[in-house]
C-alpha positions as CSV (number, residue, x, y, z in Angstrom):
1,X,-129.1,-87.8,-37.8
2,X,-128.7,-90.0,-34.4
3,X,-132.2,-91.6,-34.7
4,X,-131.5,-92.7,-38.7
5,X,-128.2,-94.1,-37.5
6,X,-129.9,-96.2,-34.2
7,X,-132.8,-97.3,-37.0
8,X,-129.3,-98.9,-39.1
9,X,-127.8,-100.1,-36.3
10,X,-130.9,-101.8,-35.2
11,X,-131.8,-103.0,-38.6
12,X,-128.5,-104.9,-39.3
13,X,-128.8,-106.9,-35.8
14,X,-130.3,-109.3,-38.3
15,X,-129.1,-110.5,-41.9
16,X,-132.1,-109.5,-43.8
17,X,-130.7,-106.0,-44.8
18,X,-127.2,-107.3,-45.9
19,X,-129.3,-109.9,-47.7
20,X,-131.7,-107.9,-49.4
21,X,-128.9,-105.3,-50.3
22,X,-127.1,-107.7,-51.9
23,X,-129.5,-109.3,-54.0
24,X,-131.2,-105.5,-54.9
25,X,-127.4,-104.7,-56.2
26,X,-127.4,-108.2,-58.4
27,X,-130.6,-107.4,-59.7
28,X,-129.5,-103.8,-60.8
29,X,-126.0,-104.8,-61.8
30,X,-128.0,-107.5,-64.3
31,X,-130.5,-104.9,-65.7
32,X,-127.6,-101.9,-66.5
33,X,-125.6,-104.9,-67.9
34,X,-128.6,-105.6,-70.2
35,X,-129.3,-101.8,-70.8
36,X,-125.6,-101.3,-72.1
37,X,-125.9,-104.0,-74.6
38,X,-124.2,-106.3,-71.9
39,X,-120.5,-105.4,-72.9
40,X,-118.0,-108.1,-72.3
41,X,-115.7,-105.6,-70.2
42,X,-118.2,-104.9,-67.7
43,X,-120.3,-108.0,-66.4
44,X,-123.3,-107.4,-64.4
45,X,-121.6,-108.9,-61.3
46,X,-119.2,-106.0,-61.4
47,X,-121.6,-103.3,-62.0
48,X,-123.2,-105.0,-58.8
49,X,-120.1,-105.0,-56.8
50,X,-119.5,-101.3,-57.6
51,X,-123.3,-100.6,-56.6
52,X,-123.0,-102.5,-53.3
53,X,-119.8,-100.8,-52.5
54,X,-121.2,-97.5,-53.2
55,X,-124.4,-98.1,-50.9
56,X,-122.1,-99.0,-48.0
57,X,-119.9,-96.0,-48.4
58,X,-123.1,-93.8,-48.7
59,X,-125.0,-95.4,-45.8
60,X,-121.9,-95.8,-43.6
61,X,-122.4,-99.4,-43.0
62,X,-119.1,-101.5,-42.3
63,X,-118.1,-103.6,-44.4
64,X,-117.5,-106.6,-41.8
65,X,-121.1,-106.0,-40.3
66,X,-122.6,-106.0,-44.0
67,X,-120.2,-109.5,-44.6
68,X,-121.4,-111.1,-41.2
69,X,-124.9,-110.9,-42.3
70,X,-124.8,-111.5,-46.0
71,X,-122.7,-114.5,-45.2
72,X,-126.0,-116.8,-45.2
73,X,-125.9,-115.9,-48.8
74,X,-122.6,-117.8,-48.9
75,X,-124.4,-121.3,-48.0
76,X,-126.0,-121.4,-51.7
77,X,-122.3,-121.3,-53.2
78,X,-121.8,-124.8,-52.7
79,X,-124.9,-126.2,-54.1
80,X,-124.4,-123.3,-57.2
81,X,-121.3,-125.2,-57.6
82,X,-122.6,-128.7,-57.5
83,X,-125.3,-128.1,-59.9
84,X,-122.9,-127.6,-62.5
85,X,-122.7,-130.9,-62.5
86,X,-125.8,-131.1,-64.6
87,X,-124.2,-130.0,-67.7
88,X,-121.5,-131.7,-67.2
89,X,-122.9,-135.1,-67.3
90,X,-124.9,-133.8,-70.8
91,X,-121.8,-133.4,-72.2
92,X,-119.7,-136.3,-71.3
93,X,-119.2,-138.0,-74.2
94,X,-117.4,-134.9,-75.6
95,X,-115.5,-134.6,-72.1
96,X,-114.2,-138.2,-72.7
97,X,-112.8,-137.8,-75.8
98,X,-110.6,-134.8,-74.8
99,X,-109.5,-136.8,-71.5
100,X,-106.0,-136.7,-72.6
101,X,-105.2,-132.9,-73.8
102,X,-107.2,-132.0,-70.7
103,X,-105.3,-134.0,-68.1
104,X,-102.0,-132.5,-69.5
105,X,-103.0,-128.7,-69.7
106,X,-104.6,-128.3,-66.7
107,X,-101.8,-128.5,-64.1
108,X,-99.4,-125.9,-66.0
109,X,-102.5,-124.0,-66.5
110,X,-103.6,-123.7,-63.1
111,X,-100.2,-123.5,-61.5
112,X,-99.4,-120.9,-63.5
113,X,-102.7,-118.9,-63.0
114,X,-101.6,-118.9,-59.3
115,X,-97.9,-118.1,-59.4
116,X,-98.2,-115.3,-61.7
117,X,-100.2,-113.3,-59.2
118,X,-97.7,-114.1,-56.8
119,X,-94.9,-113.4,-58.7
120,X,-95.9,-109.6,-59.6
121,X,-97.0,-109.3,-56.0
122,X,-93.7,-110.4,-54.4
123,X,-91.9,-108.1,-56.7
124,X,-94.3,-105.0,-55.7
125,X,-92.8,-105.6,-52.0
126,X,-96.5,-107.6,-50.7
127,X,-96.3,-109.1,-47.5
128,X,-97.4,-113.0,-47.2
129,X,-100.7,-112.6,-46.1
130,X,-101.3,-110.8,-49.5
131,X,-99.6,-113.0,-51.6
132,X,-101.8,-115.9,-49.7
133,X,-104.6,-114.1,-50.4
134,X,-104.0,-113.5,-54.5
135,X,-102.6,-117.4,-54.6
136,X,-106.3,-118.8,-55.0
137,X,-107.5,-116.1,-57.4
138,X,-108.7,-118.3,-60.4
139,X,-110.7,-120.7,-58.1
140,X,-114.1,-121.0,-57.5
141,X,-115.0,-118.9,-54.3
142,X,-116.4,-122.2,-52.2
143,X,-112.9,-123.4,-52.4
144,X,-110.9,-120.5,-52.5
145,X,-111.9,-119.4,-49.2
146,X,-110.6,-122.9,-47.8
147,X,-107.6,-122.4,-49.0
148,X,-107.1,-118.6,-48.3
149,X,-107.9,-119.1,-44.6
150,X,-105.1,-122.5,-44.8
151,X,-102.6,-120.0,-46.4
152,X,-103.4,-117.2,-43.9
153,X,-104.9,-114.9,-46.0
154,X,-107.6,-112.3,-45.9
155,X,-110.8,-113.7,-47.4
156,X,-112.1,-110.2,-48.4
157,X,-108.9,-109.4,-50.0
158,X,-109.2,-112.8,-51.7
159,X,-113.1,-112.0,-52.9
160,X,-111.9,-109.0,-54.4
161,X,-109.5,-110.9,-56.2
162,X,-111.8,-113.3,-57.8
163,X,-113.8,-110.2,-58.7
164,X,-111.0,-108.9,-60.4
165,X,-109.5,-112.0,-62.3
166,X,-112.9,-113.2,-63.3
167,X,-113.4,-109.8,-65.2
168,X,-110.3,-109.6,-66.7
169,X,-110.5,-113.3,-67.8
170,X,-113.8,-113.0,-69.6
171,X,-112.3,-109.6,-71.6
172,X,-109.0,-110.9,-72.5
173,X,-110.2,-114.4,-73.6
174,X,-113.0,-112.6,-75.7
175,X,-110.1,-110.4,-77.4
176,X,-107.4,-113.5,-77.6
177,X,-110.1,-115.4,-79.3
178,X,-111.1,-113.1,-82.0
179,X,-107.5,-112.4,-82.5
180,X,-106.8,-115.9,-83.1
181,X,-109.7,-116.7,-84.7
182,X,-110.6,-119.4,-82.1
183,X,-114.3,-120.6,-82.4
184,X,-114.4,-124.1,-80.8
185,X,-116.8,-123.9,-77.8
186,X,-114.5,-126.7,-76.2
187,X,-111.8,-124.4,-75.7
188,X,-113.1,-121.1,-75.3
189,X,-115.1,-122.9,-72.2
190,X,-112.1,-124.4,-70.7
191,X,-110.2,-121.5,-70.9
192,X,-113.0,-119.2,-69.1
193,X,-113.3,-121.9,-66.6
194,X,-109.6,-122.1,-65.7
195,X,-109.0,-118.7,-65.4
196,X,-112.1,-116.8,-64.6
197,X,-113.9,-119.3,-62.5
198,X,-117.7,-118.7,-62.2
199,X,-117.6,-115.3,-64.0
200,X,-116.2,-117.0,-66.6
201,X,-118.2,-119.8,-66.4
202,X,-121.6,-117.3,-66.6
203,X,-119.5,-116.0,-70.0
204,X,-119.4,-119.6,-71.3
205,X,-122.7,-120.2,-70.9
206,X,-123.8,-117.4,-72.9
207,X,-121.6,-118.6,-75.9
208,X,-123.4,-122.1,-75.5
209,X,-124.2,-125.1,-73.4
210,X,-121.2,-126.7,-74.9
211,X,-118.9,-124.1,-73.9
212,X,-120.7,-123.9,-70.3
213,X,-119.9,-127.6,-69.6
214,X,-116.1,-127.1,-70.5
215,X,-115.9,-124.3,-68.2
216,X,-117.8,-126.2,-65.2
217,X,-115.0,-128.8,-65.8
218,X,-112.3,-126.3,-66.2
219,X,-113.5,-124.5,-62.6
220,X,-114.4,-127.5,-61.0
221,X,-110.7,-129.1,-62.0
222,X,-108.5,-125.9,-61.5
223,X,-110.6,-126.1,-57.7
224,X,-109.2,-129.6,-57.3
225,X,-105.7,-129.4,-58.3
226,X,-105.5,-125.9,-56.3
227,X,-106.9,-127.4,-52.9
228,X,-104.0,-129.8,-53.2
229,X,-101.4,-128.1,-54.9
230,X,-101.4,-124.5,-53.4
231,X,-100.6,-125.6,-49.5
232,X,-98.0,-128.0,-50.6
233,X,-96.3,-125.2,-52.6
234,X,-96.8,-123.1,-49.9
235,X,-95.1,-125.2,-47.3
236,X,-92.2,-125.9,-50.1
237,X,-91.8,-122.0,-50.3
238,X,-91.6,-121.2,-46.9
239,X,-94.1,-118.5,-47.3
């Protein structure tokens, strides 16, 4: 056992094992997602996260060690987010038609997405550190990390909040869309992007390119608004 532990520690000196585990979990999660009939309530990224967490627990790899190695993958988040500008450009005429309702709806929607989580956590007695970690839960990861660090939160806790928020948004948006008979891809996409960040955007692209473009728009605008609004609100609230 000691030799296996030594081998594990020597391998973890480089980022390759963490990157390999992450990619393997992602591929396995996608495979399971397709095998189970692509359930909306359990997307592939959730399955991948559960598989990865189980692997770390079984192998005894410390999360901080894994995160340090997998941090190289974070460099890809920025270019991946910027690449969403392509479908936005393709749907630019449709976006121009709706710029007024978009600008009217975005501020209250983005603010509500942050403050209902903060309010519930505060009522349950959460510490300011936990509140700061939950505030950017509906913002795409590259922006949310910067906001969390600025507010004094914990990035791993924030990432967990992002995962739960994205999965819940996809499930509830689909449920409410069926309940109220909403089929407009522009509406569905924008709501998924504002509330479900990248996970919601992935789901929107599964619905259609128009939904994906509007989800990209909603996700991007929510990130910009939150980056400007949350630090200011944090100071005003004295948190």
